Backbone as JSON Lines, residues from 0, in Angstrom:
{"i":0,"aa":"X","n":[-11.74,-21.56,10.46],"ca":[-13.11,-21.69,10.02],"c":[-13.14,-22.71,8.88]}
{"i":1,"aa":"X","n":[-14.04,-23.64,8.95],"ca":[-14.18,-24.66,7.92],"c":[-15.32,-24.29,6.98]}
{"i":2,"aa":"X","n":[-14.96,-23.9,5.79],"ca":[-15.95,-23.54,4.77],"c":[-15.78,-24.53,3.63]}
{"i":3,"aa":"X","n":[-16.85,-25.18,3.22],"ca":[-16.74,-26.11,2.09],"c":[-16.14,-25.42,0.87]}
{"i":4,"aa":"X","n":[-15.34,-26.15,0.1],"ca":[-14.65,-25.57,-1.06],"c":[-15.56,-24.81,-2.01]}
{"i":5,"aa":"X","n":[-16.71,-25.36,-2.3],"ca":[-17.64,-24.7,-3.22],"c":[-18.1,-23.35,-2.7]}
{"i":6,"aa":"X","n":[-18.39,-23.28,-1.41],"ca":[-18.84,-22.02,-0.81],"c":[-17.68,-21.02,-0.72]}
{"i":7,"aa":"X","n":[-16.5,-21.52,-0.42],"ca":[-15.34,-20.64,-0.34],"c":[-15.03,-20.03,-1.7]}
{"i":8,"aa":"X","n":[-15.08,-20.83,-2.74],"ca":[-14.84,-20.33,-4.1],"c":[-15.87,-19.27,-4.47]}
{"i":9,"aa":"X","n":[-17.13,-19.51,-4.12],"ca":[-18.19,-18.55,-4.41],"c":[-17.99,-17.25,-3.61]}
{"i":10,"aa":"X","n":[-17.6,-17.4,-2.34],"ca":[-17.33,-16.21,-1.52],"c":[-16.22,-15.37,-2.14]}
{"i":11,"aa":"X","n":[-15.12,-16.03,-2.52],"ca":[-13.99,-15.3,-3.12],"c":[-14.42,-14.6,-4.41]}
{"i":12,"aa":"X","n":[-15.19,-15.27,-5.22],"ca":[-15.67,-14.68,-6.47],"c":[-16.49,-13.43,-6.18]}
{"i":13,"aa":"X","n":[-17.39,-13.52,-5.24],"ca":[-18.23,-12.36,-4.89],"c":[-17.4,-11.25,-4.25]}
{"i":14,"aa":"X","n":[-16.44,-11.63,-3.42],"ca":[-15.61,-10.64,-2.74],"c":[-14.82,-9.81,-3.74]}
{"i":15,"aa":"X","n":[-14.2,-10.46,-4.7],"ca":[-13.34,-9.77,-5.67],"c":[-14.12,-9.14,-6.82]}
{"i":16,"aa":"X","n":[-15.39,-9.44,-6.95],"ca":[-16.17,-8.97,-8.1],"c":[-16.18,-7.45,-8.24]}
{"i":17,"aa":"X","n":[-16.22,-6.73,-7.15],"ca":[-16.28,-5.27,-7.22],"c":[-14.93,-4.6,-7.32]}
{"i":18,"aa":"X","n":[-13.86,-5.35,-7.17],"ca":[-12.52,-4.77,-7.2],"c":[-12.03,-4.6,-8.63]}
{"i":19,"aa":"X","n":[-11.28,-3.54,-8.82],"ca":[-10.68,-3.29,-10.12],"c":[-9.35,-2.58,-9.9]}
{"i":20,"aa":"X","n":[-8.55,-2.56,-10.91],"ca":[-7.28,-1.87,-10.85],"c":[-7.46,-0.49,-11.47]}
{"i":21,"aa":"X","n":[-7.14,0.54,-10.71],"ca":[-7.14,1.9,-11.22],"c":[-5.87,2.01,-12.07]}
{"i":22,"aa":"X","n":[-6.01,1.83,-13.37],"ca":[-4.85,1.76,-14.26],"c":[-4.02,3.04,-14.23]}
{"i":23,"aa":"X","n":[-4.67,4.17,-14.12],"ca":[-3.94,5.44,-14.05],"c":[-3.06,5.5,-12.81]}
{"i":24,"aa":"X","n":[-3.59,5.09,-11.68],"ca":[-2.81,5.07,-10.44],"c":[-1.72,4.01,-10.52]}
{"i":25,"aa":"X","n":[-2.04,2.86,-11.05],"ca":[-1.07,1.78,-11.24],"c":[0.1,2.29,-12.07]}
{"i":26,"aa":"X","n":[-0.18,2.98,-13.17],"ca":[0.87,3.52,-14.03],"c":[1.69,4.6,-13.32]}
{"i":27,"aa":"X","n":[1.01,5.44,-12.55],"ca":[1.7,6.49,-11.79],"c":[2.7,5.89,-10.82]}
{"i":28,"aa":"X","n":[2.27,4.89,-10.08],"ca":[3.16,4.23,-9.12],"c":[4.34,3.59,-9.85]}
{"i":29,"aa":"X","n":[4.05,2.94,-10.96],"ca":[5.12,2.31,-11.74],"c":[6.15,3.3,-12.24]}
{"i":30,"aa":"X","n":[5.71,4.5,-12.59],"ca":[6.63,5.53,-13.11],"c":[7.51,6.14,-12.02]}
{"i":31,"aa":"X","n":[7.15,5.93,-10.78],"ca":[7.99,6.43,-9.68],"c":[9.3,5.65,-9.6]}
{"i":32,"aa":"X","n":[9.27,4.43,-10.09],"ca":[10.46,3.57,-10.08],"c":[11.29,3.81,-11.33]}
{"i":33,"aa":"X","n":[12.56,3.69,-11.29],"ca":[13.39,3.26,-10.17],"c":[13.88,4.41,-9.29]}
{"i":34,"aa":"X","n":[13.54,5.66,-9.63],"ca":[14.01,6.79,-8.83],"c":[13.58,6.67,-7.37]}
{"i":35,"aa":"X","n":[12.36,6.21,-7.15],"ca":[11.83,6.04,-5.8],"c":[11.48,4.58,-5.57]}
{"i":36,"aa":"X","n":[11.65,4.13,-4.35],"ca":[11.22,2.79,-3.98],"c":[9.72,2.85,-3.66]}
{"i":37,"aa":"X","n":[9.02,1.8,-4.02],"ca":[7.58,1.76,-3.78],"c":[7.22,0.52,-2.99]}
{"i":38,"aa":"X","n":[6.22,0.65,-2.15],"ca":[5.8,-0.48,-1.34],"c":[4.3,-0.46,-1.12]}
{"i":39,"aa":"X","n":[3.76,-1.63,-0.91],"ca":[2.34,-1.79,-0.6],"c":[2.25,-2.37,0.8]}
{"i":40,"aa":"X","n":[1.51,-1.71,1.66],"ca":[1.27,-2.16,3.02],"c":[-0.21,-2.46,3.13]}
{"i":41,"aa":"X","n":[-0.54,-3.75,3.24],"ca":[-1.9,-4.2,3.05],"c":[-2.41,-5.01,4.23]}
{"i":42,"aa":"X","n":[-3.54,-4.62,4.8],"ca":[-4.2,-5.44,5.82],"c":[-5.02,-6.51,5.09]}
{"i":43,"aa":"X","n":[-4.58,-7.74,5.18],"ca":[-5.19,-8.81,4.4],"c":[-5.21,-10.12,5.19]}
{"i":44,"aa":"X","n":[-5.82,-11.11,4.59],"ca":[-5.81,-12.45,5.14],"c":[-4.84,-13.3,4.33]}
{"i":45,"aa":"X","n":[-4.57,-14.5,4.82],"ca":[-3.63,-15.38,4.13],"c":[-4.11,-15.67,2.71]}
{"i":46,"aa":"X","n":[-3.18,-15.91,1.84],"ca":[-3.4,-16.23,0.43],"c":[-3.78,-15.01,-0.42]}
{"i":47,"aa":"X","n":[-3.81,-13.83,0.16],"ca":[-4.16,-12.64,-0.61],"c":[-3.08,-12.28,-1.62]}
{"i":48,"aa":"X","n":[-1.83,-12.53,-1.28],"ca":[-0.72,-12.19,-2.18],"c":[-0.94,-12.8,-3.57]}
{"i":49,"aa":"X","n":[-1.23,-14.07,-3.63],"ca":[-1.42,-14.75,-4.91],"c":[-2.58,-14.13,-5.68]}
{"i":50,"aa":"X","n":[-3.67,-13.91,-5.0],"ca":[-4.88,-13.37,-5.64],"c":[-4.64,-11.96,-6.18]}
{"i":51,"aa":"X","n":[-4.04,-11.1,-5.35],"ca":[-3.84,-9.72,-5.8],"c":[-2.81,-9.62,-6.9]}
{"i":52,"aa":"X","n":[-1.77,-10.44,-6.84],"ca":[-0.77,-10.39,-7.91],"c":[-1.36,-10.85,-9.23]}
{"i":53,"aa":"X","n":[-2.16,-11.9,-9.19],"ca":[-2.78,-12.38,-10.43],"c":[-3.75,-11.36,-11.01]}
{"i":54,"aa":"X","n":[-4.5,-10.7,-10.16],"ca":[-5.51,-9.75,-10.62],"c":[-4.93,-8.39,-10.99]}
{"i":55,"aa":"X","n":[-3.98,-7.91,-10.2],"ca":[-3.55,-6.53,-10.33],"c":[-2.07,-6.34,-10.69]}
{"i":56,"aa":"X","n":[-1.32,-7.4,-10.81],"ca":[0.1,-7.34,-11.21],"c":[0.88,-6.35,-10.34]}
{"i":57,"aa":"X","n":[0.76,-6.5,-9.05],"ca":[1.37,-5.56,-8.11],"c":[2.89,-5.58,-8.16]}
{"i":58,"aa":"X","n":[3.46,-6.72,-8.48],"ca":[4.92,-6.79,-8.54],"c":[5.48,-5.96,-9.69]}
{"i":59,"aa":"X","n":[4.63,-5.55,-10.61],"ca":[5.06,-4.68,-11.7],"c":[5.34,-3.26,-11.23]}
{"i":60,"aa":"X","n":[4.74,-2.85,-10.11],"ca":[4.88,-1.46,-9.67],"c":[5.42,-1.29,-8.26]}
{"i":61,"aa":"X","n":[5.44,-2.34,-7.46],"ca":[5.92,-2.22,-6.09],"c":[7.19,-3.02,-5.88]}
{"i":62,"aa":"X","n":[8.14,-2.4,-5.17],"ca":[9.38,-3.09,-4.81],"c":[9.15,-4.04,-3.64]}
{"i":63,"aa":"X","n":[8.27,-3.64,-2.73],"ca":[8.02,-4.4,-1.51],"c":[6.52,-4.53,-1.31]}
{"i":64,"aa":"X","n":[6.08,-5.73,-0.97],"ca":[4.68,-6.0,-0.65],"c":[4.63,-6.55,0.77]}
{"i":65,"aa":"X","n":[3.97,-5.82,1.67],"ca":[3.84,-6.26,3.06],"c":[2.38,-6.61,3.31]}
{"i":66,"aa":"X","n":[2.12,-7.88,3.51],"ca":[0.76,-8.37,3.77],"c":[0.63,-8.69,5.25]}
{"i":67,"aa":"X","n":[-0.34,-8.08,5.9],"ca":[-0.51,-8.23,7.34],"c":[-0.6,-9.7,7.78]}
{"i":68,"aa":"X","n":[-1.31,-10.51,7.03],"ca":[-1.48,-11.91,7.43],"c":[-0.15,-12.66,7.42]}
{"i":69,"aa":"X","n":[0.76,-12.24,6.57],"ca":[2.07,-12.92,6.49],"c":[3.01,-12.48,7.6]}
{"i":70,"aa":"X","n":[2.89,-11.24,8.06],"ca":[3.81,-10.72,9.07],"c":[3.17,-10.65,10.46]}
{"i":71,"aa":"X","n":[1.89,-11.0,10.54],"ca":[1.15,-11.05,11.81],"c":[1.12,-9.69,12.51]}
{"i":72,"aa":"X","n":[1.01,-8.65,11.71],"ca":[0.84,-7.29,12.18],"c":[-0.16,-6.62,11.25]}
{"i":73,"aa":"X","n":[-0.8,-5.57,11.72],"ca":[-1.76,-4.87,10.86],"c":[-1.73,-3.37,11.15]}
{"i":74,"aa":"X","n":[-2.06,-2.59,10.13],"ca":[-2.22,-1.15,10.32],"c":[-3.37,-0.95,11.31]}
{"i":75,"aa":"X","n":[-3.28,-0.04,12.21],"ca":[-2.3,1.03,12.38],"c":[-1.16,0.73,13.35]}
{"i":76,"aa":"X","n":[-0.89,-0.52,13.65],"ca":[0.21,-0.88,14.55],"c":[1.52,-0.31,14.0]}
{"i":77,"aa":"X","n":[2.24,0.48,14.79],"ca":[3.49,1.08,14.31],"c":[4.51,0.06,13.82]}
{"i":78,"aa":"X","n":[4.47,-1.14,14.37],"ca":[5.47,-2.16,13.99],"c":[5.37,-2.54,12.52]}
{"i":79,"aa":"X","n":[4.18,-2.51,11.94],"ca":[4.06,-2.86,10.53],"c":[4.64,-1.75,9.64]}
{"i":80,"aa":"X","n":[4.52,-0.51,10.09],"ca":[5.12,0.59,9.35],"c":[6.65,0.49,9.42]}
{"i":81,"aa":"X","n":[7.17,0.21,10.61],"ca":[8.63,0.06,10.75],"c":[9.14,-1.1,9.9]}
{"i":82,"aa":"X","n":[8.38,-2.18,9.83],"ca":[8.78,-3.31,9.0],"c":[8.84,-2.91,7.53]}
{"i":83,"aa":"X","n":[7.82,-2.21,7.06],"ca":[7.81,-1.76,5.66],"c":[8.99,-0.83,5.38]}
{"i":84,"aa":"X","n":[9.27,0.08,6.3],"ca":[10.41,0.99,6.13],"c":[11.72,0.21,6.06]}
{"i":85,"aa":"X","n":[11.85,-0.78,6.93],"ca":[13.06,-1.62,6.93],"c":[13.22,-2.35,5.61]}
{"i":86,"aa":"X","n":[12.15,-2.97,5.14],"ca":[12.22,-3.72,3.89],"c":[12.53,-2.82,2.7]}
{"i":87,"aa":"X","n":[12.04,-1.58,2.76],"ca":[12.32,-0.62,1.68],"c":[13.69,0.02,1.83]}
{"i":88,"aa":"X","n":[14.25,-0.02,3.03],"ca":[15.55,0.59,3.27],"c":[15.48,2.11,3.29]}
{"i":89,"aa":"X","n":[14.4,2.66,3.88],"ca":[14.23,4.11,3.95],"c":[13.92,4.54,5.38]}
{"i":90,"aa":"X","n":[14.16,5.81,5.65],"ca":[13.83,6.41,6.94],"c":[12.39,6.94,6.89]}
{"i":91,"aa":"X","n":[11.74,7.08,8.04],"ca":[10.35,7.56,8.05],"c":[10.15,8.86,7.28]}
{"i":92,"aa":"X","n":[11.02,9.83,7.45],"ca":[10.86,11.12,6.78],"c":[11.05,11.04,5.27]}
{"i":93,"aa":"X","n":[11.57,9.92,4.78],"ca":[11.74,9.71,3.34],"c":[10.53,9.01,2.72]}
{"i":94,"aa":"X","n":[9.59,8.6,3.55],"ca":[8.47,7.78,3.08],"c":[7.18,8.6,2.99]}
{"i":95,"aa":"X","n":[6.35,8.18,2.04],"ca":[5.01,8.74,1.88],"c":[4.03,7.57,1.99]}
{"i":96,"aa":"X","n":[3.06,7.72,2.86],"ca":[2.06,6.67,3.06],"c":[0.71,7.2,2.58]}
{"i":97,"aa":"X","n":[0.08,6.45,1.67],"ca":[-1.23,6.81,1.13],"c":[-2.24,5.78,1.6]}
{"i":98,"aa":"X","n":[-3.36,6.25,2.16],"ca":[-4.38,5.33,2.66],"c":[-5.7,6.07,2.71]}
{"i":99,"aa":"X","n":[-6.78,5.31,2.76],"ca":[-8.09,5.95,2.84],"c":[-8.65,5.99,4.26]}
{"i":100,"aa":"X","n":[-7.94,5.41,5.23],"ca":[-8.39,5.41,6.61],"c":[-7.59,6.42,7.43]}
{"i":101,"aa":"X","n":[-8.25,7.42,7.99],"ca":[-7.55,8.44,8.77],"c":[-6.7,7.87,9.9]}
{"i":102,"aa":"X","n":[-7.16,6.84,10.58],"ca":[-6.4,6.27,11.7],"c":[-5.05,5.72,11.23]}
{"i":103,"aa":"X","n":[-5.03,5.13,10.04],"ca":[-3.77,4.6,9.51],"c":[-2.82,5.73,9.14]}
{"i":104,"aa":"X","n":[-3.36,6.8,8.57],"ca":[-2.53,7.95,8.2],"c":[-1.96,8.61,9.45]}
{"i":105,"aa":"X","n":[-2.77,8.77,10.47],"ca":[-2.3,9.37,11.72],"c":[-1.2,8.52,12.35]}
{"i":106,"aa":"X","n":[-1.35,7.21,12.3],"ca":[-0.31,6.32,12.84],"c":[0.99,6.49,12.09]}
{"i":107,"aa":"X","n":[0.93,6.61,10.78],"ca":[2.13,6.82,9.96],"c":[2.76,8.17,10.29]}
{"i":108,"aa":"X","n":[1.94,9.2,10.36],"ca":[2.45,10.55,10.67],"c":[3.13,10.59,12.03]}
{"i":109,"aa":"X","n":[2.59,9.85,13.0],"ca":[3.18,9.82,14.34],"c":[4.6,9.27,14.32]}
{"i":110,"aa":"X","n":[4.94,8.52,13.29],"ca":[6.28,7.95,13.15],"c":[7.19,8.84,12.3]}
{"i":111,"aa":"X","n":[6.65,9.93,11.78],"ca":[7.44,10.84,10.93],"c":[7.3,10.58,9.45]}
{"i":112,"aa":"X","n":[6.36,9.74,9.08],"ca":[6.1,9.42,7.68],"c":[5.12,10.45,7.13]}
{"i":113,"aa":"X","n":[5.35,10.9,5.9],"ca":[4.4,11.81,5.25],"c":[3.11,11.03,4.98]}
{"i":114,"aa":"X","n":[1.97,11.62,5.28],"ca":[0.7,10.95,5.08],"c":[-0.17,11.64,4.05]}
{"i":115,"aa":"X","n":[-0.81,10.84,3.2],"ca":[-1.75,11.35,2.19],"c":[-3.05,10.58,2.35]}
{"i":116,"aa":"X","n":[-4.13,11.31,2.52],"ca":[-5.46,10.69,2.59],"c":[-5.95,10.47,1.16]}
{"i":117,"aa":"X","n":[-6.2,9.21,0.82],"ca":[-6.71,8.88,-0.51],"c":[-8.2,9.16,-0.56]}
{"i":118,"aa":"X","n":[-8.57,10.1,-1.43],"ca":[-9.97,10.39,-1.7],"c":[-10.32,9.97,-3.11]}
{"i":119,"aa":"X","n":[-9.42,10.25,-4.04],"ca":[-9.54,9.78,-5.41],"c":[-8.15,9.76,-6.03]}
{"i":120,"aa":"X","n":[-8.04,9.1,-7.14],"ca":[-6.74,8.88,-7.78],"c":[-6.02,10.18,-8.12]}
{"i":121,"aa":"X","n":[-6.7,11.12,-8.74],"ca":[-6.07,12.38,-9.14],"c":[-5.54,13.14,-7.93]}
{"i":122,"aa":"X","n":[-6.36,13.25,-6.91],"ca":[-5.97,13.97,-5.7],"c":[-4.76,13.3,-5.04]}
{"i":123,"aa":"X","n":[-4.78,11.98,-4.93],"ca":[-3.68,11.26,-4.29],"c":[-2.38,11.47,-5.07]}
{"i":124,"aa":"X","n":[-2.45,11.38,-6.39],"ca":[-1.26,11.6,-7.2],"c":[-0.72,13.02,-7.02]}
{"i":125,"aa":"X","n":[-1.6,13.99,-7.03],"ca":[-1.18,15.39,-6.86],"c":[-0.54,15.6,-5.49]}
{"i":126,"aa":"X","n":[-1.11,15.0,-4.46],"ca":[-0.55,15.14,-3.12],"c":[0.83,14.49,-3.02]}
{"i":127,"aa":"X","n":[0.99,13.34,-3.63],"ca":[2.29,12.66,-3.63],"c":[3.31,13.52,-4.39]}
{"i":128,"aa":"X","n":[2.95,14.03,-5.53],"ca":[3.86,14.88,-6.31],"c":[4.23,16.12,-5.51]}
{"i":129,"aa":"X","n":[3.26,16.72,-4.84],"ca":[3.52,17.92,-4.02],"c":[4.58,17.6,-2.96]}
{"i":130,"aa":"X","n":[4.47,16.47,-2.31],"ca":[5.45,16.09,-1.29],"c":[6.81,15.82,-1.93]}
{"i":131,"aa":"X","n":[6.83,15.07,-3.03],"ca":[8.1,14.73,-3.67],"c":[8.85,15.94,-4.21]}
{"i":132,"aa":"X","n":[8.13,16.99,-4.54],"ca":[8.77,18.19,-5.08],"c":[8.96,19.29,-4.05]}
{"i":133,"aa":"X","n":[8.59,19.03,-2.79],"ca":[8.74,20.03,-1.74],"c":[10.21,20.18,-1.36]}
{"i":134,"aa":"X","n":[10.57,21.35,-0.91],"ca":[11.95,21.6,-0.47],"c":[12.33,20.69,0.68]}
{"i":135,"aa":"X","n":[11.4,20.48,1.59],"ca":[11.68,19.61,2.75],"c":[12.04,18.2,2.3]}
{"i":136,"aa":"X","n":[11.3,17.66,1.36],"ca":[11.55,16.29,0.91],"c":[12.84,16.21,0.11]}
{"i":137,"aa":"X","n":[13.07,17.17,-0.76],"ca":[14.27,17.14,-1.6],"c":[15.54,17.28,-0.8]}
{"i":138,"aa":"X","n":[15.45,17.82,0.4],"ca":[16.66,17.99,1.23],"c":[17.23,16.66,1.7]}
{"i":139,"aa":"X","n":[16.43,15.59,1.58],"ca":[16.92,14.27,1.97],"c":[17.65,13.67,0.83]}
């Protein structure tokens, strides 16, 4: 698609205007490291990596960043989950996937990955902690 530079810049500005970093969640994810590996699996378009890193400092809290546009796969395709697991060096049952779309969570669960539906930051953190402290998870 050919969009004049001025219009593209304006579109990007408007697109990102409503986004913010949930600092509490950002800090929570960061504190999981180095005991746990962390990854971001993101359905995005090209050039999103630069934009998100500048805005949200994702490399500060994630070991692996998987951007759909870069790997030519997207959630809920199982192949993108397998790729993220490979890059993290973990087995499905060792992973926890947090997302706000039920279809993506169901796809992860079908592979043996623990799934958490994101409704709000507090709830997501509590659900992740519950899984990490469960007997089933600790057995790995």
